[in-house]
N, C-alpha and C positions, 0 to 999 in steps of 0.2 A: 504493500499500499504506499509506503514512503517513496519507493522508487517511482511508482505510478504517479503519485502526487507531484513529485519533482518534475516528471515529464510534462504533466499538465500545466504546471506553473511556467515551465520553459516555453511551451507552445503558446500559452496565453501572452507571454511577453512579446513574442514575435508578432502575433496577430495585432496586438494593441500598438506596437511600433508602426504597423501599417495603417493604423487608424480605424480598424474594425471595432464594432461595439457589441456587447454581449446581448444575447436573447435566450429566453427559456420558453419551451413549449411543453404541453402535457405529454406524459407517457402514453396515455390512452387517447385515441382519436376515434371519431365515427368511422365505421368500416368503409363507408362509401368514399371517405376522404383518402384512405389508404389504397383502396381497390382501384384498379385500372390505371395506375400511375407508372408502373415500372416493369411491365411485362409479366408473362405467365409464371416464370420461375420465382420471381419475387412474391407474386400473389400466393403461391403455394406455401411460402415460408411465413405468412402472417399468423401470429397467435391471435385467435379470436377470443373475445372477452364478453362475458355476460354480466348483466347487473339485474337488480330486482325488477326494473321496468322492462326488461327483455329488449333493450336497445341493441342494435348491431354495432359492436365496438371492436377495436383491435389495438394491439400494442404496436407502436411505431417501429418500422423496420429500418428506417434511416432518419436523418434530421432534415432532409431536403424537402420531402413532401409536406411535413408540417410547416416549414418555412413558406412554401408556396401558398398554403392555406392562410397563413398570417397575412401575407401580402394581399391576398384577395379580400381578406376580412376588413382591412383598414384602408381608408382613403389616402391619397397622396398628401392631403393636408395633415392627416393624423400621423402618417408615417412617411416623411419626406424621402424622395428618391433622388439620387441613388441611395439605396439602403444597403449598407455594408456591415454584415453581422458575423459574429462567431458564436458557436454554441458547443459546449461540452456536456455530454449526457449519455446514459445507457440506451441502447436499442436492442431489439429482440428479433431473432429469426429462428424459425423452426427448422434448423439445419442439422446435419449430421456432424457432431463434434469431431474435430481433427486437429492436427498440429496448426495452431494459429487460427482455428475456426471455433467459434463458441455460439451458444444459443443466446447468451446475454453478453454484451461487450460495450465498451466505451468508444464512442466516436467523438472527434473534435473537428468541427467544420468551420470553414470560412467561405463566405459567399458575397458576391456583388449583384444586386438586383436593380434593374433599370439602367444598365449600361450596354449600349450597342457596340461600342468600340472594342476592338481586340486588345487594346491596352489593358482592359480588365482581365482578359485571359492571360496576358503576359504577367500581370501582377500576381495572379493566382499561382502560376508556375514558379515565379521568383519566390513567393512565399513558401512554397513547398521546399525549394532548395534551402532557403534560409532557416526554415524550421528543422530540417534534417541536419543541417550544419550546426545549429545551436544545440541539438540533442546529442551531438558528437557520436553519430551512428557509425562513423568510418565511411567506407566506400558506398556510394549510392548513385543511382541513375534515374532521372526523371525522363520518361519517354512520352511523347505526345504525337497525336495524329488528329484526324477529324472525321466525325460521322458523315459530314457533307462529302468528304473525299471518298468514303466508303460507298456512299450513294452513287458517286461517279463510277465506281467499280461495277456496280449493278448494271449501269447503262453500258459500260465497256464489255461486260460479259453476257449481256442479254438476259439478265435475271430480273424477274418481276419484283415490285416492292413488297408484295405479300411473301414471297420466298426470301426476300432480303432479311426479314426478321430472324428466320432460322439460320441463314448464312452468317449473320453477325454473331448469333449465339454460338455457332460452331467455331468461328474464328477466335472467339474469346477463350477457347480451350487450347489454342495453339501451343502456348508455353507449357501446358500440363501434359498433353498427349502427343505432341509432335505432328509434323506436316503430313506424314503418311496416314495416320488415323483421321486427321482432319479431312484429307482428300476422300477417304472411304466413306466418312459420314456425310460429306457433301453429295456423294453419289448414291450408292445403294445401301450404305450402312454396313455393320459388321457385328460379330459376336466378340465381346471383350474377354479378358483373361478369367473373369469370374463366371462366365457363362451367360451374362446378361446381353440381350439384343439391343444394339445401338441403331435406332432407326435412321435411315438415310433421308436427306433432303430431296433427292431426286434430280440433281443437276446432271447434265451430260458431261462427258469427258472433256469436250471442247470448252465448255463453260468453266470447268475446274482448272483446265490448262491456263485460261486467261487469269483466273484468280491467282494461280501460282506465279504467273509473270509479274503480277502486282506485288505479291509477297516476296519475290526475289529481289526487289529494289531495297538494298541494304547498304549502308555506308556509315562510318563513324562521323562523316561530315554531313551536317544538315543541308548545306548548299548542294552537295552532290545528289542527295536524295531528291531534292526539289527539281533539279535538272532532269534526272531520270524520269520522274513522275510527269513532268511536262511533255517529255518525248512520248511516253507510253499513252497518255491521254490527249495527244495532239488533235485528234478528231472527235473528241467527246464534247458534246454541247455543254456550255457553262463551266467547263473545267478550269479555264484560266482564272476566272473570278474566285473560285473556291480555293485554288492553289495559292492565289495572291494572299488570301487571309492567313494561311499558315506560314507563308513566307514573311509576312509582316511581323507575326509573332516571333518567328525565329530571328529576324533582324533586330527586333527590340531586345531580345534576350542577349544577342551578341553585344549590343551597345551597353547593356547593363553589366556585362562581364560574366554571363552564364554561357560558357562555351560548350563545345561538343563533349567535353569530359563529364559534364554534369547534366546536360539536357540533350537528348537524341530525338531525331524524328524517325519514329518507328511506325510504318504504315500498317502493321499487323494488329495494332491495338483497336479493339472494338468496344470494350467495357460492357459489362453485363446488363446494366439497367437500360430500359428501352426509352427513357425520357430524354436522352442526350440528342442534341440536334446539330452541334457544331464541333469545335475542337474538344478532344478528350485527352486526358493525361493520367499517368500513374507512375508511382515510384517503387523501385525495388532496391533491396540492399544487396550489393554485389558480393558481399561475404556470406550472405544467407539467402540465396535466391529461392530456396525451397519453401520459404514462407510466402512467396508470391507478392502481390501488390500490398504495400503497407500504407499507401497514400494514393488516392485517386479521385478523379472527378471529371468535370467537363462543362460544356455550355448546354443549357436546357431552356431555350427560349419559349417553348410552348407549354411548360408544365403548369404555369399559373392559369393558362387559358381554360383548363378543365373547370376551374372554380369561378373565373371572372368573365370568361367569354372574350377576352382580348389577350393578344400576345404581349408578354412583358419579358424583355431580355434578361437573362440571368446566367451567371457562371460561378462555379465554386468547386471546392475539393474537400475531402474528408480523410483524416488520418485515423487509422485503426489503432487506438492506443494499446489495447491488450495484445493484438497481434504483434505490434512493434516491440512491446515489452517482452513478449515471449522470445522473439528473435534476438533481442539485445541480451536477454538473460543467457541464452545458449551461446552467444558470442563472448560472454564474460564482460560486457560493457555496462552492466548495471551495478550501481553501488548497493551494498548490503547492510546499510544502517538499519538497526532494529529499534532505535529510540529517537525521539525528537530532542530529548534532553541532552545537553552537553556537559552538565555537572550534576552529580548526585551528592546531596548533603546527607551525611550519615548521622544517625541519632545515637550518641554514645553515652550520654549522661542525662537522666531524667530531669535533673536540676537545671539543665541548660536548654530546655525545650524552647523557651522564648528566644534564646540566642539563635537557635537553628532556624526558627521562623523568620527572625529579622534578617539573617544572612540570605535565606532563600529569596525573600521578597526584594532584598537589595540587589541581588543578581538579576532577578526577573525584571525589575524596573529599569535596569541598565540594558535590557534587551538580550540577556544571556539566558537561553532556555535551561531551566533548572528544575530538578525534581527533588523534593524532600522525601526521604525514605519513610514510608508509612506502613511497612510490613511488620511482622511479629518478631523477626530475628533481633535479638539483643546484642549479640556479639558483632564486633566490627568486621570480622572475617566473613561472615555470611552476608553482611551488607555489601561488602566489596565484591563478593561472588555474584550478587544480584546485578551490580553495576557491570561486571564482566560479561554476564549472560546477555545483557542488552547492549553491549558495546558502547556504554556511556564512557567517554574518554577521560573525564576527570572526576575524582571523588574527594569531597571536602571532609577532613577529619578534624574535630574540635572537641577535645575532652577537657578535664580539669586542669592538666598541665598547660595546655595551650591557652586556656582562659586566664590562668594566673600570669602567664608571660605576655599576654596581649598579641598572640600570633595565631595563625591557622596553618594546618598542614594540608597540602594538596597532593593527592596521589595521581600521577600520570598513569592511567591504566594501560594505555598502549605501550609506553616505554617499559612498564612493569612486566607485561607479557613477553616483550622482546628480550629483555635482560634475563628473564627467568628461564628461557629456553635452554641455554647451555649449562645451567647450574644444576647439579645433581643433589647437592647437599643443602638441606633446608636451612641449617644454621648460616651457611654461607649466603644464601638468598636473603635471609633476614638481616644479615650484617650489611648487605649492600643497600638496603632500604630502597629497592629498585623504583626509580621514577618518582621519588618522594621529595617534595621541597616544602620549605616553610616561608611564610611572608607575614608582614605585620597585618593585624586584623583591619587596621584603618585603610590598608591598600588592597583590600580583597578584590574589588572590581577590576582595578588596573592589572593586578597580578594574574587574575583568571583570564582576562583578555589577552595578555601577552602569551600565556601558555597555550590558549586555543589557537592564536595566530601561528605559533610555531608548529602546531599539529596539522594545519591546513596544507 
């Protein structure tokens, strides 16, 4: 929880640096709000909820559909546009749990509503990069493409819009199952390793060949991908205008310093949710690609239309906090702090109870997270063991001798553990008084601050 909370605080810092403002929406929405917004697969994953009035309700499966409902519910006078919001909250999907996949998980979204310009898309991608950089995830790559370009692919391959929904769904599996299985599913289907029948989309081999031509456009250079794409779609109607959009996004990113090492143009990206209408993007950890996309989103200009009857441009992205936490835990990039306290005040002498209270609140009021030991252990050894179990770095010891001399003893638990490792003899260990210092009682706050600064 502490690692997760630290991640959330870091993400919030990036989003607020971009000027996004917080929003909260209910966990429970009317079922007709959630239904029909994100494709058949998402509909099947909605948890239905019943109440005493037998209303049709459901748990939100993402934070974007509730945002669209909010935009439709309030006038532009009540909620000025552009509306740039962030939200962190749990969502629920009736999914099969797997590595990095949960039935309940935290999402952290940022969205711009009411902005036509592709600068908003640029900003979202830049925000993804800055967020992953701030989280110190190591190697990552943000990949982007466009649903509008995929629609051009349908025209290029002679595929109907109705079939296109299934084509995009299959293409979204490319990273998981590979090009050969994608090809077979696009045509007649196949039987997988478990014996399940994977139904085919029914495309011809010529249509799939054209899709493969499109998917074969790969380069570490965004400029080279754009050049090849223009050549392939040279005779496709409206292609130049749609390619221009992603070229402007790419150019903006170059100007801002987001080069090909951090953002790639990957035409295979389809994204699973059906409400995307333009650029789509997702991020992977290059050191843990098996976790799939940890951050993804796109433009969804028509989602609000379901509720309002008019198209309102919008673009956003969502980071899967729990999936990213699982990946970073496996990579050993997550801190393992067990306590919020940085100091434990031990209770060694009942006659000094008010002194312990005074020191605890003195440190707290100075902004130093401090815990006063309130357990039943009387001996100082067991209280120090408690501090050790929770990885509290400093323990404050104050008994009759310290009180008489006007000093406090502070035990550096981290140094104590390190120094104790090579010492086999207990008497030798006690003689070393490992990691233990004294300071005047009047200098308690400054002394503790110095010790904590040395531990950082």
